[in-house]
C-alpha positions as CSV (number, residue, x, y, z in Angstrom):
1,M,86.6,72.5,38.4
2,R,87.2,72.0,42.2
3,L,86.8,68.4,43.3
4,A,86.4,67.1,46.9
5,I,87.3,63.4,46.9
6,D,87.4,61.1,49.9
7,G,91.0,59.9,50.2
8,S,90.7,58.2,53.6
9,H,91.8,54.8,52.2
10,W,95.1,56.2,50.8
11,A,96.8,55.0,53.9
12,I,95.1,51.6,54.0
13,P,96.5,48.8,51.8
14,G,94.0,47.3,49.4
15,G,91.9,47.9,46.3
16,V,90.5,51.3,47.4
17,R,94.1,52.6,48.0
18,S,95.2,51.4,44.6
19,Y,92.2,53.1,43.1
20,L,93.1,56.5,44.7
21,E,96.8,56.2,44.0
22,N,96.1,55.8,40.3
23,L,92.9,57.7,39.7
24,I,93.8,61.0,41.4
25,P,97.1,61.7,39.5
26,A,95.4,60.6,36.3
27,L,92.5,63.1,36.9
28,V,94.9,66.1,37.2
29,A,96.9,64.9,34.2
30,V,93.9,64.7,31.9
31,E,92.1,67.8,33.2
32,P,94.5,70.8,33.4
33,R,91.8,73.0,35.2
34,L,91.1,70.5,37.9
35,E,91.9,71.3,41.5
36,V,91.6,68.4,44.0
37,Q,90.8,68.6,47.7
38,M,91.6,65.1,49.0
39,L,89.7,64.6,52.3
40,L,91.5,62.6,55.0
41,R,88.9,61.6,57.4
42,G,89.1,60.0,60.9
43,R,92.3,58.2,61.7
44,T,93.9,59.2,58.4
45,A,93.6,62.9,59.2
46,E,97.3,63.0,60.3
47,F,98.5,61.2,57.2
48,R,100.6,63.2,54.8
49,P,100.8,61.5,51.5
50,D,103.1,62.5,48.7
51,L,100.6,64.2,46.3
52,P,100.9,65.5,42.7
53,D,100.5,69.2,41.9
54,R,97.0,70.6,42.2
55,V,96.1,68.0,44.9
56,R,95.8,69.2,48.5
57,A,95.3,67.0,51.5
58,V,92.5,68.3,53.7
59,P,92.2,66.7,57.2
60,M,88.7,66.2,58.7
61,R,89.3,65.2,62.3
62,G,87.0,63.1,64.4
63,S,86.2,59.4,64.2
64,R,84.9,58.1,60.9
65,R,81.9,56.5,62.5
66,M,80.9,59.9,64.1
67,L,81.5,61.8,60.8
68,D,79.4,59.3,58.9
69,F,76.6,59.5,61.5
70,L,76.5,63.3,61.5
71,E,76.6,63.5,57.7
72,N,73.8,61.0,57.1
73,H,71.5,62.1,59.9
74,F,72.1,65.8,60.3
75,G,73.7,66.8,57.0
76,W,76.8,68.2,58.8
77,P,79.7,68.9,58.6
78,K,79.8,70.2,55.1
79,V,83.1,69.7,53.2
80,E,83.2,73.4,52.3
81,R,84.1,74.2,55.9
82,T,87.6,72.9,55.2
83,T,87.9,72.9,51.4
84,G,86.2,76.1,50.4
85,P,83.7,76.0,47.5
86,V,83.7,72.8,45.4
87,D,82.0,71.8,42.2
88,V,81.6,68.1,42.8
89,V,82.0,65.6,45.7
90,H,83.3,62.1,45.1
91,G,82.9,59.4,47.8
92,T,85.2,56.5,47.1
93,H,84.2,53.8,49.6
94,F,80.8,53.6,51.4
95,S,81.0,57.2,52.7
96,L,79.7,60.1,50.8
97,P,80.9,63.4,52.4
98,R,78.3,66.2,52.6
99,A,78.4,69.3,50.5
100,R,76.1,72.3,50.3
101,S,72.8,71.9,48.5
102,G,73.1,71.8,44.7
103,V,76.7,70.4,44.5
104,P,76.7,67.2,42.5
105,T,77.7,64.0,44.3
106,V,79.3,60.9,42.9
107,L,79.9,57.6,44.7
108,T,82.2,54.7,43.6
109,V,81.0,51.3,44.7
110,H,83.8,48.8,44.5
111,D,81.6,45.8,45.1
112,V,78.5,44.5,46.9
113,A,80.1,41.2,47.7
114,Y,78.8,41.1,51.3
115,L,75.2,41.6,50.1
116,R,75.5,38.8,47.5
117,R,77.7,36.3,49.5
118,P,77.7,37.1,53.2
119,D,79.1,33.7,53.8
120,L,82.4,34.8,52.3
121,Y,83.0,37.3,55.2
122,D,84.2,36.7,58.7
123,D,83.3,40.1,60.2
124,P,79.5,40.3,59.9
125,R,79.0,43.1,62.3
126,G,81.4,45.5,60.6
127,N,80.2,44.6,57.1
128,D,76.6,44.9,58.1
129,Y,77.3,48.5,59.1
130,G,79.4,49.2,55.9
131,Y,77.2,47.5,53.3
132,R,73.7,47.6,54.8
133,T,73.7,50.9,56.6
134,L,76.4,53.3,55.4
135,L,76.4,52.3,51.7
136,R,72.6,52.5,51.5
137,H,72.6,55.9,53.1
138,S,75.2,57.1,50.6
139,L,73.4,55.6,47.6
140,R,70.3,57.4,48.5
141,R,72.2,60.7,48.4
142,A,74.4,60.1,45.4
143,D,73.4,61.9,42.2
144,R,75.6,59.4,40.1
145,V,77.2,56.1,41.0
146,I,80.3,54.5,39.5
147,A,80.6,50.7,39.2
148,L,83.8,49.0,38.1
149,A,82.4,46.4,35.7
150,H,79.1,45.5,34.1
151,R,78.5,42.5,36.4
152,S,79.2,44.8,39.4
153,K,76.6,47.2,38.1
154,E,74.0,44.4,37.7
155,D,74.7,43.2,41.3
156,L,74.5,46.8,42.6
157,V,71.2,47.4,40.9
158,S,69.6,44.1,42.1
159,A,71.1,44.1,45.6
160,C,70.5,47.8,46.5
161,D,67.5,48.7,44.2
162,V,69.5,51.4,42.5
163,D,68.1,53.0,39.3
164,P,70.4,51.6,36.5
165,E,70.3,55.0,34.8
166,R,72.3,56.4,37.7
167,V,75.1,53.9,37.4
168,W,78.1,54.5,35.1
169,V,80.6,51.7,34.5
170,V,84.2,53.0,34.7
171,P,86.7,50.1,34.7
172,H,90.1,50.4,36.3
173,G,93.2,51.0,34.4
174,V,96.5,49.1,34.8
175,D,99.2,50.9,36.8
176,P,102.1,51.3,34.3
177,R,104.6,50.3,37.1
178,F,103.4,46.8,36.4
179,S,105.6,45.7,33.5
180,P,108.3,43.0,33.1
181,A,111.0,43.6,35.7
182,A,114.7,43.4,34.9
183,A,116.5,40.2,35.8
184,S,118.6,41.9,38.4
185,V,115.5,43.2,40.2
186,Q,113.9,39.8,40.1
187,Q,117.0,38.2,41.6
188,K,117.1,40.8,44.4
189,V,113.6,40.1,45.5
190,R,114.1,36.4,45.2
191,R,117.1,36.6,47.4
192,K,115.3,38.7,49.9
193,L,112.5,36.1,50.2
194,G,114.7,33.1,49.8
195,I,112.9,31.8,46.7
196,E,114.9,29.5,44.4
197,G,113.9,27.6,41.3
198,A,110.5,27.7,39.5
199,F,107.5,28.9,41.4
200,A,103.8,29.8,40.9
201,I,102.2,32.8,42.4
202,Y,98.8,33.7,43.8
203,P,98.7,37.5,44.2
204,V,96.2,37.4,47.1
205,G,96.4,40.9,48.4
206,T,93.9,41.4,51.3
207,I,93.1,38.1,53.0
208,T,89.3,37.3,53.1
209,P,87.4,34.0,52.7
210,R,86.3,35.0,49.2
211,K,90.0,34.6,48.1
212,N,89.3,30.8,48.3
213,I,92.8,30.0,49.7
214,P,92.0,26.6,51.2
215,A,90.5,25.3,48.0
216,C,93.4,26.6,46.1
217,L,95.8,24.7,48.4
218,R,93.9,21.5,48.0
219,A,93.8,21.8,44.3
220,F,97.6,22.5,44.3
221,S,98.2,19.3,46.3
222,A,96.1,17.3,43.9
223,A,97.8,18.8,40.9
224,F,101.3,18.0,42.2
225,P,101.1,14.9,44.5
226,D,104.8,14.1,44.3
227,P,106.7,16.4,46.6
228,K,109.9,15.9,44.6
229,S,108.5,17.5,41.5
230,R,106.2,20.0,43.1
231,P,106.8,23.7,42.3
232,T,106.7,26.3,45.0
233,L,103.4,28.2,45.4
234,L,103.9,31.8,46.7
235,L,100.9,33.7,48.1
236,T,101.7,37.4,48.2
237,G,99.9,39.8,50.6
238,P,99.7,38.0,53.9
239,K,102.8,37.8,56.2
240,S,101.3,34.5,57.3
241,L,98.4,32.4,56.2
242,P,95.1,32.4,58.1
243,A,94.6,29.5,60.5
244,E,92.3,27.5,58.2
245,A,94.9,27.7,55.4
246,R,97.8,26.8,57.7
247,A,95.8,23.7,58.8
248,V,95.4,22.7,55.2
249,V,99.1,23.2,54.5
250,T,100.0,21.0,57.4
251,A,97.4,18.3,56.7
252,L,98.5,17.9,53.1
253,G,102.2,18.0,53.8
254,L,102.7,21.3,51.8
255,D,105.0,23.0,54.4
256,L,108.0,23.0,52.1
257,A,106.1,24.0,49.0
258,V,103.8,26.8,50.1
259,R,105.1,30.2,51.0
260,S,103.4,33.5,52.0
261,A,105.0,36.9,52.0
262,S,104.1,40.5,52.4
263,V,105.8,42.4,49.7
264,R,106.1,46.1,48.6
265,Y,103.5,47.2,46.2
266,P,104.0,47.6,43.3
267,D,107.8,47.2,42.8
268,E,108.5,43.9,44.6
269,L,105.2,42.4,43.5
270,A,105.9,43.3,39.9
271,A,109.3,41.6,40.1
272,L,107.7,38.4,41.5
273,L,104.9,38.4,38.9
274,T,107.7,38.6,36.2
275,A,109.7,35.9,37.8
276,A,106.9,33.3,38.4
277,R,106.2,30.6,35.9
278,W,102.4,30.9,36.1
279,G,99.8,32.5,38.4
280,I,96.4,31.7,39.8
281,Y,93.5,33.9,41.0
282,P,90.6,31.6,42.1
283,S,88.5,34.3,43.8
284,L,84.9,33.6,44.5
285,Y,83.8,37.3,44.1
286,E,85.4,40.4,42.7
287,G,84.0,43.8,42.0
288,F,86.6,44.2,39.3
289,G,89.6,41.9,39.8
290,L,92.8,44.0,39.2
291,P,95.5,41.5,40.3
292,P,95.1,39.3,37.1
293,L,95.6,42.3,34.9
294,E,98.6,43.4,36.9
295,A,100.1,39.9,36.5
296,M,99.4,39.8,32.7
297,A,101.1,43.2,32.4
298,C,104.2,41.6,33.8
299,G,104.0,38.7,31.3
300,L,102.5,36.1,33.6
301,P,100.1,33.5,32.2
302,M,97.1,33.3,34.5
303,L,94.4,30.8,35.6
304,V,91.5,33.0,36.7
305,S,88.1,32.4,38.3
306,D,85.1,32.4,36.0
307,R,83.0,34.2,38.7
308,T,81.5,37.7,38.8
309,S,83.5,40.3,37.0
310,C,86.7,38.3,36.3
311,P,85.7,37.0,32.9
312,E,84.8,40.4,31.4
313,V,88.0,41.8,32.8
314,V,90.5,39.2,31.4
315,G,88.6,38.3,28.3
316,D,90.3,35.4,26.4
317,A,93.7,36.5,27.8
318,A,93.6,34.1,30.7
319,A,92.5,30.5,31.3
320,L,89.1,30.5,33.1
321,V,88.1,28.0,35.7
322,D,85.3,27.3,38.1
323,P,87.0,28.1,41.5
324,E,84.7,25.7,43.3
325,D,85.6,22.8,41.1
326,P,88.7,21.2,42.7
327,E,89.3,18.9,39.7
328,A,89.2,21.8,37.2
329,L,91.5,23.9,39.4
330,A,94.0,21.1,39.7
331,A,93.8,20.4,35.9
332,G,94.4,24.0,35.1
333,M,97.4,24.3,37.4
334,R,98.9,21.1,36.0
335,R,98.5,22.2,32.5
336,L,100.1,25.6,33.1
337,E,103.0,23.9,34.8
338,E,103.6,21.4,32.1
339,D,102.5,23.0,28.8
340,E,105.1,25.6,27.8
341,A,103.3,26.4,24.5
342,W,100.0,27.2,26.4
343,R,101.9,29.4,28.8
344,E,103.4,31.3,25.9
345,E,100.1,31.7,24.2
346,L,98.5,33.1,27.3
347,R,101.5,35.4,27.9
348,I,101.0,36.9,24.4
349,R,97.3,37.2,24.8
350,G,97.8,38.9,28.2
351,H,100.3,41.4,26.9
352,R,98.0,42.3,24.0
353,R,95.1,42.9,26.4
354,V,96.8,45.1,28.9
355,A,98.6,47.0,26.2
356,D,95.2,48.2,24.9
357,P,95.0,52.0,25.7
358,A,91.5,51.4,26.9
359,Y,93.1,49.8,30.0
360,S,94.9,53.0,31.0
361,W,94.1,55.1,34.0
362,Q,93.9,58.1,31.7
363,R,90.9,56.6,30.0
364,A,89.4,55.9,33.4
365,A,90.1,59.5,34.5
366,R,88.4,60.9,31.4
367,Q,85.3,58.8,32.0
368,T,85.3,59.8,35.6
369,I,85.4,63.5,34.6
370,A,82.5,62.8,32.3
371,V,80.6,61.4,35.2
372,Y,81.3,64.5,37.3
373,R,79.9,66.6,34.5
374,D,77.0,64.3,33.8
375,D,78.2,64.2,30.1
376,P,77.1,60.9,28.5
377,V,78.5,61.9,25.1
378,A,82.1,62.4,26.4
379,F,81.7,59.2,28.5
380,A,80.6,57.1,25.5
381,A,83.4,58.4,23.4
382,E,85.9,56.4,25.4
383,T,86.5,52.7,24.6
384,D,85.1,50.1,27.1
385,P,87.9,47.6,27.6
386,L,85.6,45.0,29.2
387,V,84.4,41.9,27.2
388,P,80.7,41.3,27.3
389,V,80.2,38.1,29.3
390,E,77.9,36.6,26.7
391,V,80.9,36.6,24.3
392,L,82.7,34.2,26.7
393,V,79.8,31.8,27.2
394,D,80.6,29.9,24.1
395,T,84.2,29.2,25.4
396,P,83.9,26.0,27.5
397,H,85.8,26.3,30.7
398,S,87.2,22.8,30.2
399,E,88.8,23.9,27.0
400,M,90.4,26.9,28.6
401,A,91.9,25.0,31.5
402,R,92.4,21.4,30.3
């Protein structure tokens, strides 16, 4: 099988890059006969990533916007002009590259957050184009669509009027590089960032309003009103906090307690997740929600949003909380800081969950191959690691976080 896959986001930090970095090596590992042509489109055409065997970088020069326009409105250029014949084309973020007639096409949709909650985005013009124009064009042309969680599939079907029979749910795996880091590695990263003593961590990643940072900061202040006994809260991802968050830090007198740092992914982040006492992820919308799983893989007890896909991803292995309930957020933080037995219980649950082979990228790759082949039998033979949301409904959030 010869696959053409859009790898344009390999050079752009974020969830799509993590998807590509993990999925592509797993695909060639589980399918010995697979040859991958990774398309580098637009500004990434000059990028030269370190790729595994049987994966070739194929530059497609020209602006992304122009390529998308030509592909959607004129059916040109065809990927075969640069890749040679291919058996399947896989679009990995909004764009679906064009192939000759009869070649199956697959599109991964990471989320439809902007269509469900446009208030959580501060770039309406760019997101209107991505979600309302480009994504809709690509969905019309895709033979099969991959969603990352069952809630994401439901949102995709309702927001974009996609036939649910075309949507296959392929959850992420957990990068094996996320595991408890050695004490010496933890200390090295701590020294680099100047972090001493106990600290909590919010693995923010890419800064967007849906990450709910101001509410997190207010809850942190309410949970630990005494500056003398307040732990440090480290937000990883941004070099500096956005203006609104900085204003909250200043107004609440959190300047000495709140830190932000851009760290290397995954090694430095894994070291910090191992070293932290507890973690929080109060996101308002996730297509999947990989950071809580990465944290649990490092042995970190987590307080996680009960919104969108997060509950089915973490199951009962994390404390769930309403991210828009400041009292519940504060109570959850306070309990994780003070209740060592609760932290240990969550640590054990988290380790058990991410150790499940169903949360491997090899499983995700086998299911993706089944999508390429339109093989529902092979697809269903793999274990779904996600927990049906209705199973969690009977677990009161107040019990999880109190």
